[in-house]
A tleap script that builds the chain and sets N, CA, C and O, in Angstrom:
source leaprc.protein.ff14SB
mol = sequence {
  NMET ALA PRO THR SER THR LYS LYS LYS GLY
  GLY LYS GLY ARG SER ALA LEU ALA ASP VAL
  VAL THR ARG GLU TYR THR ILE HIE LEU HIE
  LYS ARG VAL HIE GLY ARG SER PHE LYS LYS
  ARG ALA PRO TRP ALA VAL LYS SER VAL ILE
  ASP PHE ALA GLN LYS SER MET GLY THR GLU
  LEU VAL ARG ILE ASP PRO LYS LEU ASN GLN
  ALA LEU TRP ALA GLN GLY VAL LYS THR VAL
  PRO HIE ARG ASN SER GLY ARG ARG ASN ASP
  GLU GLU ASN ALA LYS GLU LYS LEU TYR THR
  TYR ALA SER HIE VAL PRO VAL LEU SER PHE
  LYS GLY LEU GLU THR THR VAL VAL GLU ALA
  CGLU
}
set mol.1.N position { 0.997 -1.164 -0.115 }
set mol.1.CA position { 0.270 0.060 -0.147 }
set mol.1.C position { 0.959 1.427 0.086 }
set mol.1.O position { 1.800 1.772 0.916 }
set mol.2.N position { 0.302 2.133 -0.969 }
set mol.2.CA position { 1.332 3.262 -0.756 }
set mol.2.C position { 0.984 4.323 0.463 }
set mol.2.O position { -0.112 4.480 1.000 }
set mol.3.N position { 2.222 5.008 0.747 }
set mol.3.CA position { 1.973 5.648 1.940 }
set mol.3.C position { 1.300 6.984 1.924 }
set mol.3.O position { 2.067 7.820 1.446 }
set mol.4.N position { 0.184 7.473 2.260 }
set mol.4.CA position { -0.480 8.624 2.176 }
set mol.4.C position { 0.436 10.165 2.445 }
set mol.4.O position { 1.470 10.368 3.081 }
set mol.5.N position { -0.191 10.819 1.891 }
set mol.5.CA position { 0.820 12.389 1.983 }
set mol.5.C position { 0.149 13.130 3.027 }
set mol.5.O position { -1.054 13.300 3.224 }
set mol.6.N position { 1.227 13.559 3.691 }
set mol.6.CA position { 0.521 14.560 5.165 }
set mol.6.C position { 0.744 16.007 4.772 }
set mol.6.O position { 1.161 16.856 5.559 }
set mol.7.N position { 0.456 16.219 3.573 }
set mol.7.CA position { 0.576 17.689 3.443 }
set mol.7.C position { -0.726 18.360 3.518 }
set mol.7.O position { -1.818 17.852 3.263 }
set mol.8.N position { -0.460 19.687 3.939 }
set mol.8.CA position { -1.345 20.365 4.775 }
set mol.8.C position { -2.170 21.127 3.311 }
set mol.8.O position { -1.619 21.596 2.315 }
set mol.9.N position { -3.367 21.056 3.562 }
set mol.9.CA position { -4.385 21.410 2.079 }
set mol.9.C position { -4.928 22.800 2.473 }
set mol.9.O position { -4.777 22.975 3.682 }
set mol.10.N position { -5.448 23.734 1.918 }
set mol.10.CA position { -6.063 24.764 2.243 }
set mol.10.C position { -5.629 25.717 3.290 }
set mol.10.O position { -6.427 26.453 3.871 }
set mol.11.N position { -4.381 25.698 3.521 }
set mol.11.CA position { -3.740 26.548 4.766 }
set mol.11.C position { -3.528 28.112 4.123 }
set mol.11.O position { -3.217 28.269 2.942 }
set mol.12.N position { -3.698 29.022 4.878 }
set mol.12.CA position { -3.353 30.214 4.415 }
set mol.12.C position { -1.933 30.687 4.500 }
set mol.12.O position { -1.110 30.316 5.337 }
set mol.13.N position { -1.718 31.671 3.399 }
set mol.13.CA position { -0.233 31.856 2.997 }
set mol.13.C position { 0.130 33.170 3.976 }
set mol.13.O position { -0.281 33.428 5.108 }
set mol.14.N position { 1.066 33.909 3.102 }
set mol.14.CA position { 1.327 34.969 4.072 }
set mol.14.C position { 0.240 36.159 3.750 }
set mol.14.O position { -0.369 36.225 2.682 }
set mol.15.N position { 0.124 36.862 4.571 }
set mol.15.CA position { -0.997 37.813 4.175 }
set mol.15.C position { -0.201 39.247 4.120 }
set mol.15.O position { 0.605 39.677 4.946 }
set mol.16.N position { -0.713 39.936 2.763 }
set mol.16.CA position { -0.297 40.825 2.091 }
set mol.16.C position { -0.694 41.953 3.036 }
set mol.16.O position { 0.127 42.861 3.170 }
set mol.17.N position { -1.871 42.020 3.728 }
set mol.17.CA position { -2.420 43.545 4.372 }
set mol.17.C position { -1.550 43.467 5.765 }
set mol.17.O position { -1.745 44.442 6.491 }
set mol.18.N position { -0.884 42.761 6.134 }
set mol.18.CA position { 0.107 42.532 7.402 }
set mol.18.C position { 1.160 43.569 7.207 }
set mol.18.O position { 1.194 44.557 7.941 }
set mol.19.N position { 1.914 43.405 6.364 }
set mol.19.CA position { 2.823 44.224 6.072 }
set mol.19.C position { 2.670 45.391 4.809 }
set mol.19.O position { 3.375 45.066 3.854 }
set mol.20.N position { 2.029 46.474 4.621 }
set mol.20.CA position { 1.919 47.315 3.808 }
set mol.20.C position { 3.294 48.529 3.948 }
set mol.20.O position { 3.486 49.358 4.837 }
set mol.21.N position { 4.016 48.271 2.840 }
set mol.21.CA position { 5.504 49.088 2.616 }
set mol.21.C position { 5.689 49.268 1.410 }
set mol.21.O position { 4.984 48.716 0.565 }
set mol.22.N position { 6.749 50.136 1.093 }
set mol.22.CA position { 7.412 50.327 0.369 }
set mol.22.C position { 8.681 50.059 0.107 }
set mol.22.O position { 9.508 50.670 0.784 }
set mol.23.N position { 9.163 49.113 -0.903 }
set mol.23.CA position { 10.481 48.436 -0.997 }
set mol.23.C position { 10.907 49.093 -2.298 }
set mol.23.O position { 10.127 49.654 -3.067 }
set mol.24.N position { 12.278 48.966 -2.481 }
set mol.24.CA position { 13.237 49.312 -3.295 }
set mol.24.C position { 14.026 47.954 -4.138 }
set mol.24.O position { 15.032 47.463 -3.625 }
set mol.25.N position { 13.582 47.508 -5.216 }
set mol.25.CA position { 14.353 46.111 -5.436 }
set mol.25.C position { 15.326 46.633 -7.054 }
set mol.25.O position { 15.196 47.565 -7.847 }
set mol.26.N position { 16.232 45.515 -6.946 }
set mol.26.CA position { 17.220 45.584 -8.236 }
set mol.26.C position { 16.537 44.264 -8.948 }
set mol.26.O position { 16.629 43.133 -8.472 }
set mol.27.N position { 15.896 44.560 -10.063 }
set mol.27.CA position { 15.720 43.072 -10.820 }
set mol.27.C position { 16.412 43.230 -12.159 }
set mol.27.O position { 16.236 44.028 -13.080 }
set mol.28.N position { 17.386 42.062 -11.953 }
set mol.28.CA position { 18.432 41.780 -12.955 }
set mol.28.C position { 17.475 41.256 -14.296 }
set mol.28.O position { 17.071 40.117 -14.534 }
set mol.29.N position { 17.300 42.344 -14.960 }
set mol.29.CA position { 16.086 41.778 -16.212 }
set mol.29.C position { 17.207 41.056 -17.312 }
set mol.29.O position { 16.625 40.211 -17.992 }
set mol.30.N position { 18.509 41.171 -17.614 }
set mol.30.CA position { 19.058 40.818 -18.359 }
set mol.30.C position { 19.220 38.986 -18.578 }
set mol.30.O position { 19.321 38.363 -19.635 }
set mol.31.N position { 19.195 38.468 -17.160 }
set mol.31.CA position { 18.929 36.741 -16.954 }
set mol.31.C position { 17.664 36.573 -17.447 }
set mol.31.O position { 17.426 35.499 -18.000 }
set mol.32.N position { 16.580 37.605 -17.350 }
set mol.32.CA position { 15.183 37.066 -17.726 }
set mol.32.C position { 14.955 37.345 -19.121 }
set mol.32.O position { 14.085 36.655 -19.653 }
set mol.33.N position { 15.612 38.306 -19.917 }
set mol.33.CA position { 15.361 38.201 -21.440 }
set mol.33.C position { 16.154 37.561 -21.961 }
set mol.33.O position { 15.984 37.501 -23.179 }
set mol.34.N position { 17.411 36.755 -21.398 }
set mol.34.CA position { 18.246 36.312 -21.914 }
set mol.34.C position { 18.074 35.110 -22.783 }
set mol.34.O position { 17.514 34.199 -22.173 }
set mol.35.N position { 18.433 34.777 -24.228 }
set mol.35.CA position { 17.758 33.588 -25.387 }
set mol.35.C position { 16.329 34.057 -25.755 }
set mol.35.O position { 15.672 33.256 -26.419 }
set mol.36.N position { 15.766 35.202 -25.435 }
set mol.36.CA position { 14.719 35.620 -26.284 }
set mol.36.C position { 15.027 36.413 -27.186 }
set mol.36.O position { 15.876 37.295 -27.055 }
set mol.37.N position { 14.364 36.190 -28.220 }
set mol.37.CA position { 14.043 36.592 -29.569 }
set mol.37.C position { 14.209 38.142 -29.524 }
set mol.37.O position { 13.649 38.689 -28.574 }
set mol.38.N position { 14.931 38.989 -30.455 }
set mol.38.CA position { 15.237 40.158 -30.008 }
set mol.38.C position { 13.752 41.076 -30.266 }
set mol.38.O position { 13.687 42.207 -29.784 }
set mol.39.N position { 12.644 40.539 -31.013 }
set mol.39.CA position { 11.915 41.301 -31.219 }
set mol.39.C position { 10.863 41.142 -29.966 }
set mol.39.O position { 9.703 41.496 -30.179 }
set mol.40.N position { 11.184 40.665 -28.766 }
set mol.40.CA position { 10.226 39.969 -27.798 }
set mol.40.C position { 11.017 40.339 -26.603 }
set mol.40.O position { 10.649 39.800 -25.559 }
set mol.41.N position { 12.161 41.252 -26.526 }
set mol.41.CA position { 12.756 41.196 -25.431 }
set mol.41.C position { 12.108 42.402 -24.357 }
set mol.41.O position { 12.083 42.203 -23.143 }
set mol.42.N position { 11.603 43.646 -24.970 }
set mol.42.CA position { 10.864 44.450 -24.461 }
set mol.42.C position { 9.958 44.069 -23.712 }
set mol.42.O position { 10.008 44.121 -22.483 }
set mol.43.N position { 8.788 43.533 -24.551 }
set mol.43.CA position { 7.511 43.153 -24.204 }
set mol.43.C position { 7.660 41.873 -22.905 }
set mol.43.O position { 6.693 41.658 -22.174 }
set mol.44.N position { 8.882 41.141 -22.752 }
set mol.44.CA position { 8.954 39.812 -22.084 }
set mol.44.C position { 9.547 40.750 -20.675 }
set mol.44.O position { 8.969 40.592 -19.600 }
set mol.45.N position { 10.424 41.468 -20.754 }
set mol.45.CA position { 10.803 42.355 -19.655 }
set mol.45.C position { 9.612 42.847 -19.054 }
set mol.45.O position { 9.371 42.463 -17.909 }
set mol.46.N position { 8.835 43.614 -19.607 }
set mol.46.CA position { 7.413 44.189 -18.815 }
set mol.46.C position { 6.907 42.814 -18.179 }
set mol.46.O position { 6.684 42.648 -16.980 }
set mol.47.N position { 6.785 41.999 -19.035 }
set mol.47.CA position { 5.926 40.653 -18.035 }
set mol.47.C position { 6.521 40.083 -17.197 }
set mol.47.O position { 5.909 39.458 -16.330 }
set mol.48.N position { 8.070 40.151 -17.229 }
set mol.48.CA position { 9.062 39.793 -16.004 }
set mol.48.C position { 9.078 40.837 -14.856 }
set mol.48.O position { 9.332 40.291 -13.782 }
set mol.49.N position { 8.929 41.865 -14.782 }
set mol.49.CA position { 8.668 42.736 -14.072 }
set mol.49.C position { 7.506 42.720 -12.931 }
set mol.49.O position { 7.568 42.989 -11.731 }
set mol.50.N position { 6.167 42.203 -13.951 }
set mol.50.CA position { 4.953 42.010 -13.199 }
set mol.50.C position { 5.073 40.566 -12.344 }
set mol.50.O position { 4.498 40.496 -11.258 }
set mol.51.N position { 5.772 39.507 -12.815 }
set mol.51.CA position { 5.973 38.140 -12.332 }
set mol.51.C position { 6.540 38.729 -11.013 }
set mol.51.O position { 5.904 38.722 -9.959 }
set mol.52.N position { 7.817 39.249 -11.159 }
set mol.52.CA position { 8.732 39.635 -10.043 }
set mol.52.C position { 7.917 40.296 -8.936 }
set mol.52.O position { 7.911 39.916 -7.766 }
set mol.53.N position { 7.167 41.422 -9.475 }
set mol.53.CA position { 6.285 42.173 -8.271 }
set mol.53.C position { 5.230 41.403 -7.702 }
set mol.53.O position { 4.790 41.724 -6.597 }
set mol.54.N position { 4.795 40.477 -8.290 }
set mol.54.CA position { 3.620 39.332 -7.608 }
set mol.54.C position { 4.146 38.661 -6.869 }
set mol.54.O position { 3.621 38.455 -5.774 }
set mol.55.N position { 5.371 38.086 -7.209 }
set mol.55.CA position { 6.076 37.190 -6.059 }
set mol.55.C position { 6.580 37.620 -5.314 }
set mol.55.O position { 6.322 36.950 -4.314 }
set mol.56.N position { 7.496 38.728 -4.958 }
set mol.56.CA position { 7.684 39.556 -4.171 }
set mol.56.C position { 7.091 40.386 -3.279 }
set mol.56.O position { 7.593 40.553 -2.167 }
set mol.57.N position { 6.245 40.845 -3.560 }
set mol.57.CA position { 4.878 41.623 -2.632 }
set mol.57.C position { 3.825 40.638 -2.327 }
set mol.57.O position { 3.330 40.609 -1.201 }
set mol.58.N position { 3.508 39.952 -3.117 }
set mol.58.CA position { 2.189 39.075 -2.523 }
set mol.58.C position { 1.252 39.703 -3.028 }
set mol.58.O position { 0.377 39.733 -2.162 }
set mol.59.N position { 0.887 40.259 -3.977 }
set mol.59.CA position { -0.169 40.646 -4.564 }
set mol.59.C position { -0.438 40.280 -6.028 }
set mol.59.O position { 0.527 40.115 -6.775 }
set mol.60.N position { -1.734 40.138 -6.500 }
set mol.60.CA position { -1.977 39.666 -7.586 }
set mol.60.C position { -2.057 40.692 -8.482 }
set mol.60.O position { -1.564 40.480 -9.590 }
set mol.61.N position { -2.611 41.866 -8.248 }
set mol.61.CA position { -2.651 43.299 -9.231 }
set mol.61.C position { -1.236 43.708 -9.052 }
set mol.61.O position { -0.660 43.610 -7.969 }
set mol.62.N position { -0.789 44.080 -9.928 }
set mol.62.CA position { 0.590 44.663 -10.467 }
set mol.62.C position { 0.206 45.951 -11.305 }
set mol.62.O position { -0.473 45.647 -12.285 }
set mol.63.N position { 0.427 47.154 -11.199 }
set mol.63.CA position { 0.308 48.250 -12.073 }
set mol.63.C position { 1.931 49.022 -12.533 }
set mol.63.O position { 2.710 49.492 -11.704 }
set mol.64.N position { 2.112 49.003 -13.704 }
set mol.64.CA position { 3.263 49.684 -14.405 }
set mol.64.C position { 3.141 50.931 -14.449 }
set mol.64.O position { 2.140 51.456 -14.935 }
set mol.65.N position { 4.221 51.665 -13.909 }
set mol.65.CA position { 4.351 53.108 -13.993 }
set mol.65.C position { 4.600 53.659 -15.239 }
set mol.65.O position { 5.656 53.171 -15.641 }
set mol.66.N position { 4.094 54.520 -16.132 }
set mol.66.CA position { 4.347 54.908 -17.516 }
set mol.66.C position { 5.582 55.297 -17.309 }
set mol.66.O position { 6.044 55.293 -18.450 }
set mol.67.N position { 6.558 55.686 -16.482 }
set mol.67.CA position { 7.935 56.211 -16.434 }
set mol.67.C position { 8.783 54.670 -16.622 }
set mol.67.O position { 9.666 54.421 -17.444 }
set mol.68.N position { 8.271 53.865 -15.707 }
set mol.68.CA position { 8.820 52.550 -15.669 }
set mol.68.C position { 8.522 51.792 -17.039 }
set mol.68.O position { 9.388 50.943 -17.252 }
set mol.69.N position { 7.532 51.857 -18.038 }
set mol.69.CA position { 7.438 51.225 -19.141 }
set mol.69.C position { 8.115 51.811 -20.211 }
set mol.69.O position { 8.574 51.163 -21.152 }
set mol.70.N position { 8.212 53.433 -20.047 }
set mol.70.CA position { 8.944 54.227 -21.036 }
set mol.70.C position { 10.568 53.879 -20.768 }
set mol.70.O position { 11.255 53.951 -21.786 }
set mol.71.N position { 11.178 53.559 -19.692 }
set mol.71.CA position { 12.308 53.530 -19.365 }
set mol.71.C position { 12.796 51.926 -19.942 }
set mol.71.O position { 13.861 51.769 -20.540 }
set mol.72.N position { 11.933 50.907 -19.684 }
set mol.72.CA position { 12.058 49.774 -20.325 }
set mol.72.C position { 12.404 49.630 -21.990 }
set mol.72.O position { 13.266 48.966 -22.567 }
set mol.73.N position { 11.207 50.671 -22.571 }
set mol.73.CA position { 11.331 50.726 -24.050 }
set mol.73.C position { 12.364 51.651 -24.563 }
set mol.73.O position { 12.732 51.612 -25.737 }
set mol.74.N position { 12.781 52.388 -23.793 }
set mol.74.CA position { 13.635 53.630 -23.995 }
set mol.74.C position { 14.855 52.972 -25.432 }
set mol.74.O position { 14.835 53.574 -26.506 }
set mol.75.N position { 15.555 52.077 -25.295 }
set mol.75.CA position { 16.363 51.579 -25.940 }
set mol.75.C position { 16.154 50.731 -27.070 }
set mol.75.O position { 16.984 50.112 -27.736 }
set mol.76.N position { 14.872 50.804 -27.186 }
set mol.76.CA position { 14.448 49.912 -28.140 }
set mol.76.C position { 13.693 48.548 -27.598 }
set mol.76.O position { 13.440 48.301 -26.419 }
set mol.77.N position { 13.395 47.722 -28.744 }
set mol.77.CA position { 12.735 46.310 -28.165 }
set mol.77.C position { 13.871 45.295 -28.155 }
set mol.77.O position { 13.634 44.131 -27.833 }
set mol.78.N position { 15.224 45.734 -28.530 }
set mol.78.CA position { 16.260 44.621 -28.065 }
set mol.78.C position { 16.659 44.585 -26.937 }
set mol.78.O position { 16.583 43.501 -26.359 }
set mol.79.N position { 17.236 45.774 -26.210 }
set mol.79.CA position { 18.080 45.986 -24.880 }
set mol.79.C position { 16.913 46.775 -23.739 }
set mol.79.O position { 15.994 47.564 -23.957 }
set mol.80.N position { 17.296 46.319 -22.802 }
set mol.80.CA position { 16.413 46.674 -21.627 }
set mol.80.C position { 17.336 47.137 -20.429 }
set mol.80.O position { 18.383 46.531 -20.202 }
set mol.81.N position { 16.930 48.238 -19.651 }
set mol.81.CA position { 17.673 48.789 -18.654 }
set mol.81.C position { 17.450 47.401 -17.375 }
set mol.81.O position { 17.004 46.277 -17.605 }
set mol.82.N position { 17.864 47.885 -16.217 }
set mol.82.CA position { 17.488 46.945 -15.176 }
set mol.82.C position { 17.208 47.356 -13.925 }
set mol.82.O position { 17.226 46.442 -13.100 }
set mol.83.N position { 16.924 48.570 -13.454 }
set mol.83.CA position { 16.332 48.871 -12.135 }
set mol.83.C position { 14.734 49.491 -12.306 }
set mol.83.O position { 14.196 50.055 -13.259 }
set mol.84.N position { 14.261 49.147 -11.031 }
set mol.84.CA position { 12.902 49.866 -11.018 }
set mol.84.C position { 12.472 49.226 -9.342 }
set mol.84.O position { 12.763 48.154 -8.811 }
set mol.85.N position { 11.685 50.383 -8.852 }
set mol.85.CA position { 11.266 49.799 -7.311 }
set mol.85.C position { 9.844 49.379 -7.366 }
set mol.85.O position { 9.080 49.752 -8.257 }
set mol.86.N position { 9.486 48.536 -6.319 }
set mol.86.CA position { 7.892 48.316 -6.300 }
set mol.86.C position { 7.477 48.792 -4.929 }
set mol.86.O position { 8.107 48.753 -3.872 }
set mol.87.N position { 6.193 49.279 -5.211 }
set mol.87.CA position { 5.388 50.054 -4.314 }
set mol.87.C position { 4.324 49.479 -4.049 }
set mol.87.O position { 3.694 49.087 -5.031 }
set mol.88.N position { 3.793 49.243 -2.828 }
set mol.88.CA position { 2.620 48.627 -2.748 }
set mol.88.C position { 1.505 49.627 -1.865 }
set mol.88.O position { 1.836 50.160 -0.806 }
set mol.89.N position { 0.234 49.776 -2.435 }
set mol.89.CA position { -0.549 50.846 -1.966 }
set mol.89.C position { -2.004 50.364 -1.752 }
set mol.89.O position { -2.545 49.406 -2.305 }
set mol.90.N position { -2.505 51.170 -0.890 }
set mol.90.CA position { -4.184 50.789 -0.417 }
set mol.90.C position { -5.295 51.794 -1.283 }
set mol.90.O position { -5.337 53.008 -1.483 }
set mol.91.N position { -6.040 50.808 -1.627 }
set mol.91.CA position { -7.252 51.599 -2.265 }
set mol.91.C position { -8.660 50.865 -1.794 }
set mol.91.O position { -8.848 49.650 -1.730 }
set mol.92.N position { -9.481 51.786 -1.520 }
set mol.92.CA position { -10.721 51.750 -1.005 }
set mol.92.C position { -11.516 50.807 -1.712 }
set mol.92.O position { -11.740 49.639 -1.393 }
set mol.93.N position { -11.943 51.472 -2.763 }
set mol.93.CA position { -12.960 51.046 -3.717 }
set mol.93.C position { -12.317 50.135 -4.701 }
set mol.93.O position { -12.856 50.074 -5.806 }
set mol.94.N position { -11.404 49.517 -4.517 }
set mol.94.CA position { -11.014 48.507 -5.435 }
set mol.94.C position { -11.448 47.174 -5.553 }
set mol.94.O position { -12.019 46.853 -4.510 }
set mol.95.N position { -11.422 46.214 -6.419 }
set mol.95.CA position { -11.637 44.965 -6.526 }
set mol.95.C position { -10.583 44.251 -5.794 }
set mol.95.O position { -10.887 43.086 -5.536 }
set mol.96.N position { -9.458 44.622 -5.401 }
set mol.96.CA position { -8.496 44.181 -4.762 }
set mol.96.C position { -8.100 44.813 -3.908 }
set mol.96.O position { -7.844 45.955 -4.290 }
set mol.97.N position { -7.864 44.603 -2.645 }
set mol.97.CA position { -7.489 45.492 -1.230 }
set mol.97.C position { -6.259 46.168 -1.425 }
set mol.97.O position { -6.155 47.383 -1.254 }
set mol.98.N position { -5.012 45.194 -1.891 }
set mol.98.CA position { -3.991 45.871 -2.375 }
set mol.98.C position { -3.388 45.658 -3.670 }
set mol.98.O position { -3.615 44.629 -4.307 }
set mol.99.N position { -2.582 46.636 -4.120 }
set mol.99.CA position { -2.162 46.479 -5.373 }
set mol.99.C position { -0.619 46.756 -5.484 }
set mol.99.O position { -0.354 47.659 -4.691 }
set mol.100.N position { 0.356 46.391 -6.066 }
set mol.100.CA position { 1.390 46.779 -6.502 }
set mol.100.C position { 1.805 47.807 -7.585 }
set mol.100.O position { 1.460 47.652 -8.757 }
set mol.101.N position { 2.563 48.873 -7.169 }
set mol.101.CA position { 2.599 49.932 -8.390 }
set mol.101.C position { 4.211 49.858 -8.365 }
set mol.101.O position { 4.914 50.293 -7.453 }
set mol.102.N position { 4.675 49.204 -9.576 }
set mol.102.CA position { 6.019 49.234 -10.193 }
set mol.102.C position { 6.632 50.300 -10.560 }
set mol.102.O position { 6.487 50.323 -11.782 }
set mol.103.N position { 7.364 51.400 -10.176 }
set mol.103.CA position { 7.900 52.732 -10.401 }
set mol.103.C position { 9.222 52.524 -11.018 }
set mol.103.O position { 9.768 51.444 -10.793 }
set mol.104.N position { 9.726 53.249 -11.640 }
set mol.104.CA position { 11.222 53.444 -12.022 }
set mol.104.C position { 12.462 54.388 -11.007 }
set mol.104.O position { 12.258 55.572 -10.736 }
set mol.105.N position { 13.374 53.848 -10.665 }
set mol.105.CA position { 14.129 54.680 -9.764 }
set mol.105.C position { 15.720 54.865 -10.539 }
set mol.105.O position { 16.655 54.084 -10.364 }
set mol.106.N position { 15.751 56.034 -11.381 }
set mol.106.CA position { 17.255 55.939 -11.556 }
set mol.106.C position { 18.198 56.037 -10.983 }
set mol.106.O position { 18.180 56.670 -9.928 }
set mol.107.N position { 19.449 55.416 -11.481 }
set mol.107.CA position { 20.448 54.925 -10.236 }
set mol.107.C position { 21.707 55.402 -11.316 }
set mol.107.O position { 21.533 55.334 -12.533 }
set mol.108.N position { 23.117 55.938 -10.653 }
set mol.108.CA position { 24.033 55.802 -11.749 }
set mol.108.C position { 24.797 54.722 -11.690 }
set mol.108.O position { 25.548 54.551 -12.650 }
set mol.109.N position { 24.820 53.806 -10.677 }
set mol.109.CA position { 25.753 52.542 -10.657 }
set mol.109.C position { 24.762 51.408 -10.103 }
set mol.109.O position { 23.899 51.717 -9.282 }
set mol.110.N position { 24.877 50.293 -10.493 }
set mol.110.CA position { 24.104 49.327 -9.946 }
set mol.110.C position { 25.129 48.604 -8.798 }
set mol.110.O position { 24.606 47.684 -8.170 }
set mol.111.N position { 26.229 48.861 -8.538 }
set mol.111.CA position { 27.195 48.211 -7.448 }
set mol.111.C position { 26.750 48.324 -6.214 }
set mol.111.O position { 26.501 49.436 -5.748 }
set mol.112.N position { 26.585 47.180 -5.500 }
set mol.112.CA position { 26.144 47.226 -4.160 }
set mol.112.C position { 24.794 47.405 -3.665 }
set mol.112.O position { 24.514 47.501 -2.470 }
set mol.113.N position { 23.873 47.451 -4.730 }
set mol.113.CA position { 22.503 47.739 -4.585 }
set mol.113.C position { 21.772 46.527 -3.880 }
set mol.113.O position { 21.879 45.349 -4.220 }
set mol.114.N position { 20.954 47.057 -2.761 }
set mol.114.CA position { 20.466 45.930 -2.076 }
set mol.114.C position { 18.915 46.403 -2.104 }
set mol.114.O position { 18.474 47.480 -2.504 }
set mol.115.N position { 18.199 45.279 -1.557 }
set mol.115.CA position { 16.483 45.733 -1.220 }
set mol.115.C position { 16.469 46.528 -0.216 }
set mol.115.O position { 17.004 46.036 0.777 }
set mol.116.N position { 16.136 47.389 -0.107 }
set mol.116.CA position { 15.945 48.489 0.753 }
set mol.116.C position { 13.913 48.831 1.277 }
set mol.116.O position { 12.932 48.827 0.533 }
set mol.117.N position { 13.963 48.989 2.245 }
set mol.117.CA position { 12.447 49.409 2.685 }
set mol.117.C position { 12.457 50.982 2.915 }
set mol.117.O position { 13.134 51.590 3.744 }
set mol.118.N position { 11.480 51.549 1.920 }
set mol.118.CA position { 11.613 53.111 2.063 }
set mol.118.C position { 10.733 53.470 3.115 }
set mol.118.O position { 9.650 52.889 3.189 }
set mol.119.N position { 11.039 54.346 3.941 }
set mol.119.CA position { 10.546 54.916 5.050 }
set mol.119.C position { 9.005 55.862 4.199 }
set mol.119.O position { 8.851 56.297 3.057 }
set mol.120.N position { 8.177 55.856 5.338 }
set mol.120.CA position { 6.962 56.283 4.647 }
set mol.120.C position { 6.969 57.941 4.833 }
set mol.120.O position { 7.348 58.389 5.915 }
set mol.121.N position { 6.511 58.930 3.679 }
set mol.121.CA position { 6.997 60.236 3.841 }
set mol.121.C position { 5.663 60.718 4.825 }
set mol.121.O position { 5.604 61.867 5.265 }
savepdb mol mol.pdb
quit
């Protein structure tokens, strides 16, 4: 007889409402678009930012700032830059209670950058 699985089913995951914060991430887009055909790199980079924000911030709804979209497409469809920040916001009358707002943070150098929690203003 096969052993039965003792996995927990229907358990609750981490609550996104518990820690509403603003974080700055460095997303390494080069490894996410490596091997992708040239005409699909920038659209794939936008999708990769959305996937990264969903996984790291724990929200289903991700909104891309127009400045971030413009920065991803600035060098054309072939090459994409590397840096943006994820921001999590509250909205009362929304379908989703929380959403992630990904915006662009221009930096001079990517050396030594780490994930930081931005203090509320």
